[in-house]
PyMOL CGO cylinders between C-alpha atoms (Angstrom):
from pymol import cmd
from pymol.cgo import CYLINDER

trace = [
    CYLINDER, 0.00, 0.00, 0.00, 1.56, 3.16, -1.15, 0.3, 1, 1, 1, 1, 1, 1,
    CYLINDER, 1.56, 3.16, -1.15, 0.63, 6.48, 0.31, 0.3, 1, 1, 1, 1, 1, 1,
    CYLINDER, 0.63, 6.48, 0.31, 0.57, 9.46, -1.92, 0.3, 1, 1, 1, 1, 1, 1,
    CYLINDER, 0.57, 9.46, -1.92, 0.30, 12.86, -0.38, 0.3, 1, 1, 1, 1, 1, 1,
    CYLINDER, 0.30, 12.86, -0.38, -2.94, 14.64, -0.91, 0.3, 1, 1, 1, 1, 1, 1,
    CYLINDER, -2.94, 14.64, -0.91, -2.71, 17.92, -2.78, 0.3, 1, 1, 1, 1, 1, 1,
    CYLINDER, -2.71, 17.92, -2.78, -2.54, 20.95, -0.49, 0.3, 1, 1, 1, 1, 1, 1,
    CYLINDER, -2.54, 20.95, -0.49, -4.88, 23.74, -1.39, 0.3, 1, 1, 1, 1, 1, 1,
    CYLINDER, -4.88, 23.74, -1.39, -3.25, 27.13, -1.62, 0.3, 1, 1, 1, 1, 1, 1,
    CYLINDER, -3.25, 27.13, -1.62, -5.24, 30.07, -0.25, 0.3, 1, 1, 1, 1, 1, 1,
    CYLINDER, -5.24, 30.07, -0.25, -4.25, 33.66, -0.53, 0.3, 1, 1, 1, 1, 1, 1,
    CYLINDER, -4.25, 33.66, -0.53, -5.39, 36.12, 2.06, 0.3, 1, 1, 1, 1, 1, 1,
    CYLINDER, -5.39, 36.12, 2.06, -5.33, 39.78, 1.25, 0.3, 1, 1, 1, 1, 1, 1,
    CYLINDER, -5.33, 39.78, 1.25, -4.89, 42.15, 4.14, 0.3, 1, 1, 1, 1, 1, 1,
    CYLINDER, -4.89, 42.15, 4.14, -6.03, 45.72, 3.74, 0.3, 1, 1, 1, 1, 1, 1,
    CYLINDER, -6.03, 45.72, 3.74, -3.53, 48.28, 5.01, 0.3, 1, 1, 1, 1, 1, 1,
    CYLINDER, -3.53, 48.28, 5.01, -4.51, 49.50, 8.46, 0.3, 1, 1, 1, 1, 1, 1,
    CYLINDER, -4.51, 49.50, 8.46, -5.58, 53.09, 8.76, 0.3, 1, 1, 1, 1, 1, 1,
    CYLINDER, -5.58, 53.09, 8.76, -3.81, 54.57, 11.77, 0.3, 1, 1, 1, 1, 1, 1,
    CYLINDER, -3.81, 54.57, 11.77, -6.21, 56.02, 14.28, 0.3, 1, 1, 1, 1, 1, 1,
    CYLINDER, -6.21, 56.02, 14.28, -4.43, 59.04, 15.64, 0.3, 1, 1, 1, 1, 1, 1,
    CYLINDER, -4.43, 59.04, 15.64, -6.09, 60.94, 18.44, 0.3, 1, 1, 1, 1, 1, 1,
    CYLINDER, -6.09, 60.94, 18.44, -5.34, 64.60, 18.99, 0.3, 1, 1, 1, 1, 1, 1,
    CYLINDER, -5.34, 64.60, 18.99, -3.02, 65.17, 21.96, 0.3, 1, 1, 1, 1, 1, 1,
    CYLINDER, -3.02, 65.17, 21.96, -4.61, 65.70, 25.35, 0.3, 1, 1, 1, 1, 1, 1,
    CYLINDER, -4.61, 65.70, 25.35, -4.66, 69.36, 26.34, 0.3, 1, 1, 1, 1, 1, 1,
    CYLINDER, -4.66, 69.36, 26.34, -3.83, 70.95, 29.71, 0.3, 1, 1, 1, 1, 1, 1,
    CYLINDER, -3.83, 70.95, 29.71, -4.71, 74.31, 31.25, 0.3, 1, 1, 1, 1, 1, 1,
    CYLINDER, -4.71, 74.31, 31.25, -2.00, 76.39, 32.89, 0.3, 1, 1, 1, 1, 1, 1,
    CYLINDER, -2.00, 76.39, 32.89, -3.64, 77.79, 36.01, 0.3, 1, 1, 1, 1, 1, 1,
    CYLINDER, -3.64, 77.79, 36.01, -2.18, 80.68, 38.01, 0.3, 1, 1, 1, 1, 1, 1,
    CYLINDER, -2.18, 80.68, 38.01, -3.03, 80.71, 41.72, 0.3, 1, 1, 1, 1, 1, 1,
    CYLINDER, -3.03, 80.71, 41.72, -3.63, 83.76, 43.87, 0.3, 1, 1, 1, 1, 1, 1,
    CYLINDER, -3.63, 83.76, 43.87, -1.48, 84.64, 46.87, 0.3, 1, 1, 1, 1, 1, 1,
    CYLINDER, -1.48, 84.64, 46.87, -1.43, 87.62, 49.20, 0.3, 1, 1, 1, 1, 1, 1,
    CYLINDER, -1.43, 87.62, 49.20, 2.14, 88.70, 48.42, 0.3, 1, 1, 1, 1, 1, 1,
    CYLINDER, 2.14, 88.70, 48.42, 2.82, 88.83, 44.67, 0.3, 1, 1, 1, 1, 1, 1,
    CYLINDER, 2.82, 88.83, 44.67, 2.19, 92.33, 43.30, 0.3, 1, 1, 1, 1, 1, 1,
    CYLINDER, 2.19, 92.33, 43.30, -0.42, 92.67, 40.56, 0.3, 1, 1, 1, 1, 1, 1,
    CYLINDER, -0.42, 92.67, 40.56, 2.03, 94.36, 38.19, 0.3, 1, 1, 1, 1, 1, 1,
    CYLINDER, 2.03, 94.36, 38.19, 4.39, 91.38, 38.49, 0.3, 1, 1, 1, 1, 1, 1,
    CYLINDER, 4.39, 91.38, 38.49, 1.54, 89.01, 37.57, 0.3, 1, 1, 1, 1, 1, 1,
    CYLINDER, 1.54, 89.01, 37.57, 0.80, 91.15, 34.50, 0.3, 1, 1, 1, 1, 1, 1,
    CYLINDER, 0.80, 91.15, 34.50, 4.51, 91.07, 33.59, 0.3, 1, 1, 1, 1, 1, 1,
    CYLINDER, 4.51, 91.07, 33.59, 4.55, 87.25, 33.85, 0.3, 1, 1, 1, 1, 1, 1,
    CYLINDER, 4.55, 87.25, 33.85, 1.45, 86.95, 31.67, 0.3, 1, 1, 1, 1, 1, 1,
    CYLINDER, 1.45, 86.95, 31.67, 3.04, 89.22, 29.05, 0.3, 1, 1, 1, 1, 1, 1,
    CYLINDER, 3.04, 89.22, 29.05, 6.40, 87.43, 29.17, 0.3, 1, 1, 1, 1, 1, 1,
    CYLINDER, 6.40, 87.43, 29.17, 5.41, 83.75, 29.29, 0.3, 1, 1, 1, 1, 1, 1,
    CYLINDER, 5.41, 83.75, 29.29, 1.96, 83.71, 27.68, 0.3, 1, 1, 1, 1, 1, 1,
    CYLINDER, 1.96, 83.71, 27.68, 2.38, 86.47, 25.06, 0.3, 1, 1, 1, 1, 1, 1,
    CYLINDER, 2.38, 86.47, 25.06, -0.69, 88.33, 26.32, 0.3, 1, 1, 1, 1, 1, 1,
    CYLINDER, -0.69, 88.33, 26.32, -1.19, 91.95, 25.50, 0.3, 1, 1, 1, 1, 1, 1,
    CYLINDER, -1.19, 91.95, 25.50, -1.70, 94.39, 28.36, 0.3, 1, 1, 1, 1, 1, 1,
    CYLINDER, -1.70, 94.39, 28.36, -5.49, 94.19, 28.28, 0.3, 1, 1, 1, 1, 1, 1,
    CYLINDER, -5.49, 94.19, 28.28, -5.58, 90.37, 28.27, 0.3, 1, 1, 1, 1, 1, 1,
    CYLINDER, -5.58, 90.37, 28.27, -2.97, 90.19, 31.04, 0.3, 1, 1, 1, 1, 1, 1,
    CYLINDER, -2.97, 90.19, 31.04, -4.87, 92.60, 33.28, 0.3, 1, 1, 1, 1, 1, 1,
    CYLINDER, -4.87, 92.60, 33.28, -8.10, 90.63, 32.73, 0.3, 1, 1, 1, 1, 1, 1,
    CYLINDER, -8.10, 90.63, 32.73, -6.45, 87.33, 33.75, 0.3, 1, 1, 1, 1, 1, 1,
    CYLINDER, -6.45, 87.33, 33.75, -4.64, 89.01, 36.67, 0.3, 1, 1, 1, 1, 1, 1,
    CYLINDER, -4.64, 89.01, 36.67, -7.98, 90.32, 37.99, 0.3, 1, 1, 1, 1, 1, 1,
    CYLINDER, -7.98, 90.32, 37.99, -9.51, 86.87, 37.60, 0.3, 1, 1, 1, 1, 1, 1,
    CYLINDER, -9.51, 86.87, 37.60, -6.64, 85.43, 39.65, 0.3, 1, 1, 1, 1, 1, 1,
    CYLINDER, -6.64, 85.43, 39.65, -7.05, 88.18, 42.25, 0.3, 1, 1, 1, 1, 1, 1,
    CYLINDER, -7.05, 88.18, 42.25, -10.84, 87.93, 42.65, 0.3, 1, 1, 1, 1, 1, 1,
    CYLINDER, -10.84, 87.93, 42.65, -11.49, 84.23, 41.90, 0.3, 1, 1, 1, 1, 1, 1,
    CYLINDER, -11.49, 84.23, 41.90, -8.30, 82.81, 43.42, 0.3, 1, 1, 1, 1, 1, 1,
    CYLINDER, -8.30, 82.81, 43.42, -7.18, 81.31, 40.11, 0.3, 1, 1, 1, 1, 1, 1,
    CYLINDER, -7.18, 81.31, 40.11, -7.02, 82.16, 36.43, 0.3, 1, 1, 1, 1, 1, 1,
    CYLINDER, -7.02, 82.16, 36.43, -6.36, 80.25, 33.24, 0.3, 1, 1, 1, 1, 1, 1,
    CYLINDER, -6.36, 80.25, 33.24, -3.27, 81.49, 31.43, 0.3, 1, 1, 1, 1, 1, 1,
    CYLINDER, -3.27, 81.49, 31.43, -3.60, 79.21, 28.41, 0.3, 1, 1, 1, 1, 1, 1,
    CYLINDER, -3.60, 79.21, 28.41, -4.28, 75.70, 27.14, 0.3, 1, 1, 1, 1, 1, 1,
    CYLINDER, -4.28, 75.70, 27.14, -1.42, 73.62, 25.71, 0.3, 1, 1, 1, 1, 1, 1,
    CYLINDER, -1.42, 73.62, 25.71, -0.15, 70.09, 25.13, 0.3, 1, 1, 1, 1, 1, 1,
    CYLINDER, -0.15, 70.09, 25.13, 1.21, 68.52, 28.33, 0.3, 1, 1, 1, 1, 1, 1,
    CYLINDER, 1.21, 68.52, 28.33, 4.90, 69.21, 27.73, 0.3, 1, 1, 1, 1, 1, 1,
    CYLINDER, 4.90, 69.21, 27.73, 4.32, 72.86, 26.86, 0.3, 1, 1, 1, 1, 1, 1,
    CYLINDER, 4.32, 72.86, 26.86, 1.91, 73.43, 29.77, 0.3, 1, 1, 1, 1, 1, 1,
    CYLINDER, 1.91, 73.43, 29.77, 4.33, 71.81, 32.22, 0.3, 1, 1, 1, 1, 1, 1,
    CYLINDER, 4.33, 71.81, 32.22, 7.24, 73.88, 30.92, 0.3, 1, 1, 1, 1, 1, 1,
    CYLINDER, 7.24, 73.88, 30.92, 5.34, 77.17, 31.10, 0.3, 1, 1, 1, 1, 1, 1,
    CYLINDER, 5.34, 77.17, 31.10, 4.12, 76.49, 34.65, 0.3, 1, 1, 1, 1, 1, 1,
    CYLINDER, 4.12, 76.49, 34.65, 7.66, 75.62, 35.73, 0.3, 1, 1, 1, 1, 1, 1,
    CYLINDER, 7.66, 75.62, 35.73, 9.11, 78.73, 34.06, 0.3, 1, 1, 1, 1, 1, 1,
    CYLINDER, 9.11, 78.73, 34.06, 6.60, 80.97, 35.87, 0.3, 1, 1, 1, 1, 1, 1,
    CYLINDER, 6.60, 80.97, 35.87, 7.39, 79.45, 39.27, 0.3, 1, 1, 1, 1, 1, 1,
    CYLINDER, 7.39, 79.45, 39.27, 11.15, 79.70, 38.70, 0.3, 1, 1, 1, 1, 1, 1,
    CYLINDER, 11.15, 79.70, 38.70, 10.89, 83.31, 37.46, 0.3, 1, 1, 1, 1, 1, 1,
    CYLINDER, 10.89, 83.31, 37.46, 8.74, 84.24, 40.47, 0.3, 1, 1, 1, 1, 1, 1,
    CYLINDER, 8.74, 84.24, 40.47, 11.23, 82.63, 42.88, 0.3, 1, 1, 1, 1, 1, 1,
    CYLINDER, 11.23, 82.63, 42.88, 14.11, 84.45, 41.20, 0.3, 1, 1, 1, 1, 1, 1,
    CYLINDER, 14.11, 84.45, 41.20, 12.22, 87.70, 41.85, 0.3, 1, 1, 1, 1, 1, 1,
    CYLINDER, 12.22, 87.70, 41.85, 11.34, 86.76, 45.46, 0.3, 1, 1, 1, 1, 1, 1,
    CYLINDER, 11.34, 86.76, 45.46, 7.63, 86.18, 44.81, 0.3, 1, 1, 1, 1, 1, 1,
    CYLINDER, 7.63, 86.18, 44.81, 5.63, 83.10, 45.88, 0.3, 1, 1, 1, 1, 1, 1,
    CYLINDER, 5.63, 83.10, 45.88, 3.51, 83.04, 42.67, 0.3, 1, 1, 1, 1, 1, 1,
    CYLINDER, 3.51, 83.04, 42.67, 2.37, 79.51, 41.78, 0.3, 1, 1, 1, 1, 1, 1,
    CYLINDER, 2.37, 79.51, 41.78, 1.14, 77.89, 38.58, 0.3, 1, 1, 1, 1, 1, 1,
    CYLINDER, 1.14, 77.89, 38.58, -0.27, 74.41, 38.13, 0.3, 1, 1, 1, 1, 1, 1,
    CYLINDER, -0.27, 74.41, 38.13, -1.57, 72.41, 35.20, 0.3, 1, 1, 1, 1, 1, 1,
    CYLINDER, -1.57, 72.41, 35.20, -4.92, 70.65, 34.90, 0.3, 1, 1, 1, 1, 1, 1,
    CYLINDER, -4.92, 70.65, 34.90, -6.27, 68.36, 32.19, 0.3, 1, 1, 1, 1, 1, 1,
    CYLINDER, -6.27, 68.36, 32.19, -9.05, 69.87, 30.11, 0.3, 1, 1, 1, 1, 1, 1,
]
cmd.load_cgo(trace, "trace")
């Protein structure tokens, strides 16, 4: 009894190229916190310097910080928001002010 191999059926499978599903990056708010020691003009200076606000915008945010206890300086990707918050805190320390900034997810 001789065994002959059975023919193997050949199948081709076509795979469609995958479409990458890219989500937009998560955004974060840079939030400035009020304190009883940092002068208002310094806060305006910081908003001009680090957030490219004009005088009117900076005063508006400074007043929001003063009256509401916090104000949103801008919304950025995580790395940018973290860097800006850190720069503000370091600049404030260098100028002997306790001004604080944090970041929050949107």
